[in-house]
N, C-alpha and C positions, 0 to 999 in steps of 0.2 A: 503494499499498500503506499502511494506516494505521501507526503508531507500534505497537512491539512485533509487529511480523510479520504484523498481523490484518488482513487486507483489510476493509478499508473497504466499509460499505454501497451498494449501486449498485442505482440504477432503471433498467430496460428500458421502452423507449417505441415503441409501434409507431405505425404513421402509414401515410396513403395516399397513395404517390408521384404518383398521377395527379392528385391535385388539390392538388400542390404540395409534399407532405411530403417529408422527408431520408430516410426508409426507417427504419431501427431506430438509435435515441440512446440512449447509454449514458450516463448521468447520474450523480456521485457523491451519495449524502444525506449531509446534514450531521446529526450524533448528536443535538444538543441539540434545532434549529429544524426539522428535518425537509426544511430546504432542498433544491433540486435544482439543481447546477450539472453543463454538459456535458460529456462527457470527449471524446466520438466521436460520429459518423455513422456508418452503413454501408446501402450502398443495393443490395444483394447480389440482393434479388428483388423485384418490383413489388410493392404494396400488403400489405406486410407487416402486417397489419389486426391480429392477435392473436399473441400471445406465452406461451409456457410454457418455465420451467427444469426442466432433470431433478432428480432428489431430490439430487444431489450437488451442485449449482450450479456446474459447468463446462461445461455443455453449455445453450444456448437453441437452443430449436425455435418460428420462425414459420411460417404459413401464409402464401400467396400468394392473396389474396382475387380472382381474375381468372375468368374465364369457362374457362380452363386447369387451374385450380386444382391448386396446388402448396405442399411443405411443405420448408422448409429447415433445415439443425441448422447450427449454430456453435460454436466455441469461446471460452468467456467466459473463461479463466483471467488475461486481461491486461484493459487499459482499453478497446481496440476490438475488437470480436467478429470470429473469423474464423472465413472456411466451412467446415465440415469435411463434405468432399465435395458433389456436386451436388445441387441441388433434385430431389426426388421426387414426381412426378406420383401426384394422390390419387384419378384416375377419377372426379371430382366438379366443379360448378360453382358456382364464389363460396365457398370455405371460409370459415367467420367465426369460427372458435374450433377451440381443439385443447387435449389434454391427454396425459399419461401414464398407460398402464393398461396391466398385464400385458405389458408388454416390447414395447411396442407404443406409435405417437403415433397418436392416435383426431383425424379432424378431422370438424367439425359443418359439412356442404357445402350452404349455404342455397339455393343455386339450383337444385341437383337433387334436394334432398331429401333428402339420404343420409348416413352416417359410413363414413369409412375406415377401415381398420386400415392401418399402414405398421409395418412390423418394426424395431425398435431394434437393432444389433448390440451386442456387448457394451462395445466403444470408446465409445459412442453416437452413431455412425455410424445412418445410414439403410439399409436395405436398398433395392437397386434400384428396387422395384416394390411398388405395396401387396399385401397378402396378401389382402383380402378387402373386400366393400362391402356394407354393408346400404342396401336404400334402400325407405326411408319410402313407405306407402301414405297413401292421405285425403286431406281437403278441409276448409275451413269454411265459417262462412255470410258472413263478410265479404269482401267483392267490393270490388277484385281481391287483396286481400292473401291469402286463402285459397283460393285456386283448385287449386292444388297443395299438398304438402307442401313444409316449409322448416326441415329441421334448421339451428339457431342456436346450440345450443352442447352438448357432450358432456363429463364428467366423472366421475370415478369417485366413489362415495361413499366416507364414512368408513371402512367396513371393508376396501377395496379389494377386494371381492367381487363388486361389480357395476359397470357404467359404464351414466350415466344421460344420456339425448339427451333435449333440450326441443325442441320442433318447433311452432314460430308459426303454419304452414299449417294443423296437424292438430288443433290446440287437445290438444294430447297430452303425453305423458312415457313415454318407453319403457326399460323398466329392461331392460340385454343385460348378456350374456355374451361370452366370445370362444370360438368353437368349429374348433378347425384355422384358428386366426389370422385367423377371419373373426366381425363383430361379429353376434350372434342375438339376439331378440328373450326374452327371458323373459316379460314382461308390459307390456302397454301400459294408461296410465292415463290416463282420458278428464279433461279439465278442462272448465269451461263455456265451451260454445260462442259463438264469437266472441271470446274473450277474449284470443286470440293470447299464449300462455307463449312468453317470449324467453330468460331467466334463472334456475337454480337455484340456492341456496346451502344447506347444511348449519348445521346448529347445532352449536356444538361438542360438544352430549352426544350427538349420532351418532342422537339419535330423531325430531328436528324436522327440517323443510325448508320453504322459503319462495320460492316462483314469483313472479317480478315479471312483469307481463302488459301484452305493448306495447300491444293494442288495445283496453284494458277502459277507464282506466290503472289496476289494481289489485295486491295481491300475493295471492295464494294459500297461507295455511299448511296443512301439510300435518304430517301423522305418517311417519316413517319406520321400517320394521323391516327391519333387515339381516339378521334371520337368513331372512326369507322372499322377501327384494327386493320388498316391495309398500309402496309411495306410498298414504295416503290423503289425499286433500284432508279437510280440517273447516270452515275458515272462509274469506273473503276480506274483504281491507279495502283502501280507495281510498289512495290515495298521495297524493292532493291535498285539503287541507280544502273544497272547493268546487268546482264547475263550472268547467274550463280555457275561459278567453276563445278559445283558438285552439287549435293544435298542442299536444298533450300524450301523449308517448311514453315511455315508463319504457325504462331503457337496462339501466343496470346495478344489483345489489344486493349487499351486503356484510354479513355477521354478525360484532360487534363479537368480539374472542378471549374477552371473558368471558362471552357470550351474554347480556350485557343488552340490546341495541341491535341494532337492524337499520336500516340505509340504504339509499335508493334514489336514483337520479337519475333525473329525467324531461326529455328534451329537447321546445323548443318553449317550455314554461314556465319551462325552466333554470333547474332547484331542484333541491336535496337535501332528502331528507325523512325526519326522526327517527322511528324506533315505538321503543315500549317492550316490550320482550317479555314478555308473561302466560303461564301455566300455559295459559291456554286462547285465545291468539291474539297480536294484534298491539295496542297501544294507541298511534295517531298521537300524537307529543309535540312537533315543529318541523317549521317548512319555512324553508329559508333561502336565499338564492340561490346558485347553484353556483361563480360568477366567472365563467363567460364564457358563449358560445354554443352549443348541440348537445353539453350531456356523452354522449358514447358510452360512456362506463365510468367506472368508483370501483375503488379499493382503498386497503386500510386497512394503516399498517406503524409498530409502534412508537407508536400514541398519536396517530398523525395520517391523515387521510385525503386521496385524491389523487382527481383529476378529470381527465379528457382531454377538452377540449371541440374538438369537431370543426372547427366551423365558425369561431370565433374562434381556432383555433389557438394553445392553450396548454394545460400542464398546471398546475391551481391546486392548491394544498395549505391543507390547513385543519389547526388544530389541535382536537382535542375534549375537551369538557369531562367529565373522568372521573366527574362525578357524573348530567350531565344527558345526556351523548351527544350534544349540539349540536356543531355544528363549526364553529370562527370561522374566517374565512380569513385566513392569515398570508404568503401567497407565491405566485408563479407564474411558470412557464417559458415561454419564447416555444416552440413544437412546430406549426409550420403542419400542417394535417390530423391531429390527434391522433387517437389511436384507442383506446389501453390504455396501461397503466402495471403491473408487474409488480415485485418486489422479490428482490434475491437477495443 
């Protein structure tokens, strides 16, 4: 606990236990430098690759990215997460992402190409069974990555009216609602065939969204209409300044809190790309090393950018120039098989 009784800012880091990761790492965040210091580790479920906090910040949810597929809840009122009931099966294979929406935890299940809704009780614990599963259909032209649906991310839109799922296998984004506790498609928006959309980030104005495409590698700029639940693709911008020499698989995408910049991470090239937000799209501004190898996810917090580097086994942090949006590396924390970092 920080001085004055105020809880110190904390980071929660997911990792792949099958690759030597410690599970869920809780770290203290220095107020000035943004530096991370480990407080605890918990290995309650295998491969907790993605994490999400409840709005009040007292409960943490983690996927178990395994063929059995599960989600788990933890109390995080202290510095060590404590299990809040048993893990719940999601009736899906390989959940890679989760979020909270309309009293449920939603998981995007990559292996089975589906989205699952698990009810959340009033105390933050999970009901013992999923209330509904939406199974995506379709495929794409990229063999073998698009022979079937692969839901990679699901999240609420800024209005809280819709849940948006991004599917790498079908080159599409589905705008969904919950009907009797089950996800239901309101409309499906097609992106360029073969682009392989992975993650979507909304602009703070609530009227724009950016989809990072893993197979392209590009960012698709979209208009978002919350009133009708309509996502309209507008332009597509490369994430790299030239043709990649080898592997180049974009992973994470973040919009700055002031809406002036967009950042992406690209695995293989192991870089962060900086874009200036303009009224009609994105303008590439800079490309810098990510500070490690295979950046799986990125996050922004209080003027710092954090990168979970899966294969080099660390989380690196950068101080962001508020004028240019360019990140400058300032430190790192060893976390084997790091997969994501979130803040509470």
